[in-house]
N, C-alpha and C positions, 0 to 999 in steps of 0.2 A: 395845544388848545384846539378844541373842535370848532370848525366853522359852521355858522348857521346856514341852513339851506333855505333859499328864498323860493317861495312858491308863487306861481302866477295865479292871481285871483281874477276870474273873469268879471267884467262889469255887471253883466246879467248872467247869473248862474243857470245851468241847465235845470229845467223843471222836470222832476220825475214823472213818468207816465201815470202812476197811481194818483197823483195830485190832479193832473189834467183830466183824468177820467172822473174823479170825484166832482170836479167843477162842472163837467159836462152832464153828469147825473144829478146835479144840484144836491149833492150830499157832502159838500165840504163845509166844515165849521172851523172858523178861525177864532182863536181865543187871544184877546189882547188885554192889556192891563186896564184897571179901572180908570186910570187917568185919561187914557185915550178914549175909552168908551163914554166917559162922562163929557168930554169935550164934544163928542158927537151927539149929545143929548140923551144918551141912554141913562136909565135909572140905575142907582146903586142897589145892592142887595136889600138894604133896609127899606128903601122906598118900594121896591117890588113886593117884599113881604107884606108891608103895610097895605098896599093896594089890593093884594090877593085876599088878605083878611077882610078888608072892607067889602070886596066883591062877594065873598062867601056870606057875609052878614046881610048885605043888601038884597041878596037873592033868597034869603031865608034858610040857608043851608046850615048855619050855626046861629045860636042864640047870643044875647048880649054878654052873658057870663063867659061863654066860650070865646067870644071875640076878645074880651078883655084878657082872659087867661092866655090865649094864643098870642095876642098882641104884645104881651109883656115878656115873652120868651126871648132869651138872648141869642139863640141859635137860629139865625135867619134861614139857613139852608133847611133846617127842620120845618120851620114855618112854611116856607115856599113849597116843600115837598108835601106837607099835610094839606095845604090849601089846593094845590094842583090836583091831589088825589080826590078831594071833595068835589072840585069842579068837574073832574073827569067822570066821577061816579054819577054826577047829575047831568052829564052830557053838555056841560057848559064850558068845557076847555077851549074850544075854538072861539066861542063868543068873547071870552076874556082876552085871548091873544089878539083878536082883531082890534079890540078896543085900544090895546097898548101899542100896536104897531104904528099908530098915528103919532105917537110922542117921539 
């Protein structure tokens, strides 16, 4: 019968240099589950998509029919991508992100 080899696991693991550099360069993105992000007050994909559609409509970048059509799409990633593109095209991308950072 083979014996199990026991490994020492340090309490605080060594952080790779690439991660430290990304933090210093402010280029590190950490992805966590929706449960954790929602506890911190972040919106879910559905709310983000809805807010982006409303932002595009309120700024006159899409009309009412387009708002309703896009709003009923079931693919939130597609809705977010479309609206982000519309806002970016109209140089309103930064305006919308500033608004939502407060939440």
